[in-house]
Backbone as numpy.savetxt, mean C-alpha at the origin, in Angstrom:
# Nx Ny Nz CAx CAy CAz Cx Cy Cz
11.17 11.13 3.54 9.79 10.85 3.18 9.37 9.46 3.65
10.28 8.50 3.62 9.91 7.15 4.06 9.59 7.09 5.55
10.27 7.95 6.34 9.95 8.01 7.77 8.50 8.44 7.94
8.06 9.40 7.13 6.67 9.86 7.15 5.72 8.71 6.80
6.07 7.92 5.81 5.23 6.78 5.40 5.17 5.75 6.51
6.31 5.47 7.13 6.33 4.51 8.24 5.39 4.98 9.35
5.46 6.25 9.69 4.58 6.80 10.74 3.12 6.67 10.34
2.79 6.98 9.09 1.41 6.85 8.62 0.91 5.41 8.74
1.76 4.47 8.35 1.36 3.05 8.42 1.19 2.63 9.88
2.10 3.02 10.74 2.00 2.68 12.16 0.72 3.25 12.77
0.44 4.51 12.46 -0.74 5.17 13.01 -2.04 4.61 12.44
-2.02 4.19 11.19 -3.25 3.74 10.52 -3.55 2.27 10.77
-2.55 1.42 10.71 -2.79 -0.03 10.76 -2.69 -0.63 12.16
-2.17 0.11 13.14 -2.12 -0.40 14.51 -1.42 -1.74 14.60
-2.13 -2.74 15.12 -1.53 -4.06 15.34 -1.12 -4.76 14.05
-1.65 -4.32 12.93 -1.30 -4.91 11.63 -0.21 -4.13 10.91
0.37 -3.14 11.57 1.35 -2.26 10.93 2.59 -3.01 10.46
3.07 -3.95 11.24 4.29 -4.68 10.85 4.07 -5.41 9.52
2.93 -6.07 9.41 2.59 -6.78 8.17 2.53 -5.79 7.01
1.87 -4.65 7.22 1.69 -3.72 6.12 2.94 -2.92 5.79
3.84 -2.75 6.73 5.14 -2.18 6.38 5.88 -3.14 5.46
5.79 -4.43 5.75 6.43 -5.44 4.88 5.79 -5.46 3.50
4.47 -5.37 3.44 3.78 -5.34 2.15 4.18 -4.09 1.37
4.19 -2.94 2.04 4.57 -1.69 1.39 6.00 -1.70 0.87
6.90 -2.30 1.66 8.30 -2.40 1.22 8.41 -3.29 -0.01
7.67 -4.40 0.00 7.72 -5.32 -1.14 7.05 -4.73 -2.38
5.97 -3.98 -2.17 5.23 -3.39 -3.31 5.98 -2.24 -3.96
6.51 -1.33 -3.13 7.03 -0.07 -3.69 8.31 0.44 -3.05
8.83 -0.28 -2.07 9.95 0.29 -1.32 9.50 1.48 -0.49
8.20 1.52 -0.18 7.56 2.62 0.58 7.63 3.95 -0.16
7.66 3.91 -1.48 7.72 5.14 -2.28 6.31 5.61 -2.65
6.01 6.84 -2.33 4.70 7.43 -2.62 4.48 7.64 -4.11
5.56 7.81 -4.85 5.45 8.11 -6.28 5.61 6.87 -7.16
5.58 5.69 -6.56 5.78 4.46 -7.32 4.62 4.20 -8.28
4.97 3.71 -9.45 3.98 3.32 -10.46 4.34 1.91 -10.90
3.35 1.02 -10.91 3.60 -0.35 -11.33 4.00 -0.45 -12.78
4.57 -1.59 -13.15 5.05 -1.81 -14.51 3.98 -1.55 -15.57
2.75 -1.87 -15.25 1.66 -1.68 -16.23 1.05 -0.29 -16.17
1.50 0.53 -15.22 0.96 1.88 -15.07 -0.39 1.95 -14.38
-0.90 0.80 -13.98 -2.23 0.74 -13.37 -2.21 0.60 -11.85
-1.05 0.60 -11.25 -0.92 0.48 -9.80 -0.10 1.66 -9.30
-0.61 2.30 -8.23 -0.07 3.59 -7.80 0.33 3.61 -6.34
1.46 4.24 -6.06 1.85 4.62 -4.72 2.42 3.52 -3.85
2.50 3.83 -2.57 3.10 2.97 -1.56 2.56 1.55 -1.64
1.24 1.43 -1.66 0.61 0.11 -1.64 0.13 -0.35 -3.01
0.59 0.35 -4.06 0.27 -0.05 -5.43 -1.22 -0.32 -5.60
-2.03 0.66 -5.20 -3.48 0.58 -5.35 -3.76 0.55 -6.85
-4.53 -0.44 -7.30 -4.70 -0.60 -8.74 -5.97 0.03 -9.28
-6.07 0.03 -10.59 -7.14 0.74 -11.28 -8.53 0.26 -10.91
-8.65 -0.93 -10.37 -9.96 -1.41 -9.92 -10.55 -0.49 -8.85
-9.68 0.25 -8.18 -10.12 1.13 -7.10 -10.15 2.60 -7.50
-9.86 2.91 -8.78 -9.81 4.30 -9.20 -11.17 4.98 -9.18
-12.25 4.21 -9.12 -13.56 4.86 -9.04 -13.78 5.46 -7.64
-13.14 4.87 -6.64 -13.27 5.37 -5.27 -12.23 6.46 -4.99
-11.01 6.25 -5.50 -9.93 7.22 -5.35 -9.40 7.51 -6.74
-9.14 8.75 -7.02 -8.60 9.06 -8.35 -7.14 8.60 -8.42
-6.72 8.30 -9.62 -5.34 7.87 -9.85 -4.37 8.90 -9.27
-4.61 10.16 -9.54 -3.71 11.22 -9.06 -3.69 11.32 -7.54
-4.85 11.15 -6.90 -4.89 11.27 -5.44 -4.10 10.17 -4.75
-3.94 9.04 -5.43 -3.23 7.92 -4.82 -1.72 8.11 -4.77
-1.22 9.17 -5.42 0.20 9.51 -5.28 0.47 10.22 -3.96
-0.59 10.69 -3.30 -0.46 11.30 -1.97 -0.29 10.17 -0.96
0.78 10.22 -0.18 1.08 9.14 0.77 -0.08 8.85 1.71
-0.62 9.90 2.29 -1.69 9.71 3.27 -2.92 9.08 2.63
-3.30 9.53 1.47 -4.45 8.96 0.76 -4.20 7.50 0.41
-3.00 7.18 -0.04 -2.67 5.81 -0.42 -2.73 4.88 0.77
-2.18 5.30 1.90 -2.20 4.48 3.11 -3.64 4.29 3.60
-4.43 5.36 3.59 -5.83 5.24 4.02 -6.63 4.34 3.07
-6.36 4.44 1.78 -7.03 3.58 0.81 -6.67 2.12 1.07
-5.39 1.86 1.31 -4.95 0.50 1.59 -5.63 -0.04 2.84
-5.77 0.80 3.84 -6.42 0.36 5.08 -7.89 0.02 4.84
-8.58 0.83 4.04 -9.98 0.54 3.74 -10.11 -0.75 2.95
-9.21 -0.97 2.02 -9.23 -2.23 1.26 -8.96 -3.40 2.20
-7.98 -3.25 3.07 -7.63 -4.29 4.04 -8.82 -4.62 4.95
-9.54 -3.60 5.40 -10.66 -3.84 6.31 -11.78 -4.65 5.65
-11.92 -4.55 4.34 -12.97 -5.30 3.66 -12.48 -6.63 3.07
-11.19 -6.72 2.74 -10.70 -7.89 2.01 -9.48 -8.56 2.64
-9.01 -8.04 3.77 -7.79 -8.59 4.35 -6.59 -8.23 3.49
-5.47 -8.94 3.67 -4.27 -8.63 2.89 -4.25 -9.29 1.51
-5.28 -10.06 1.19 -5.29 -10.85 -0.05 -5.24 -10.06 -1.35
-5.71 -8.82 -1.42 -5.60 -8.09 -2.69 -4.16 -7.81 -3.13
-3.20 -7.90 -2.20 -1.81 -7.62 -2.54 -1.11 -8.91 -2.98
-0.67 -8.92 -4.21 -0.03 -10.13 -4.75 1.23 -10.48 -3.98
1.95 -9.49 -3.47 3.17 -9.80 -2.71 2.83 -10.60 -1.45
1.64 -10.40 -0.90 1.19 -11.18 0.25 0.84 -12.59 -0.20
0.04 -12.68 -1.25 -0.39 -14.00 -1.75 0.80 -14.89 -2.08
1.84 -14.30 -2.65 3.00 -15.08 -3.09 4.13 -15.10 -2.07
3.92 -14.46 -0.91 4.92 -14.49 0.16 6.13 -13.61 -0.06
6.04 -12.69 -1.00 7.19 -11.82 -1.28 7.42 -10.77 -0.20
6.46 -10.61 0.69 6.60 -9.66 1.79 7.43 -10.23 2.94
7.59 -11.55 2.97 8.19 -12.22 4.12 9.63 -11.76 4.41
10.38 -11.41 3.37 11.75 -10.97 3.60 11.81 -9.66 4.35
10.70 -8.93 4.43 10.67 -7.63 5.11 10.13 -7.72 6.53
9.69 -8.90 6.94 9.16 -9.05 8.31 10.28 -9.21 9.32
């Protein structure tokens, strides 16, 4: 399943794929079924409840939906919504 996630990230993020593979590894280990400690963050990119109005909580367990949601968030806000990026926790995966 992680090979599928890697392919989705490569195909979706293009030149930014390396960065987002590192973010995804730091956020969830690239697991589609990951749930954050508080239960409010879902999937590969730990999309949080602030975005549940655009994507349903359940739909974010789908790898493809989660990656596409992350890309849309990235296009409007850059990598800053991801705390692992802000705090540099993604760097070990680069």
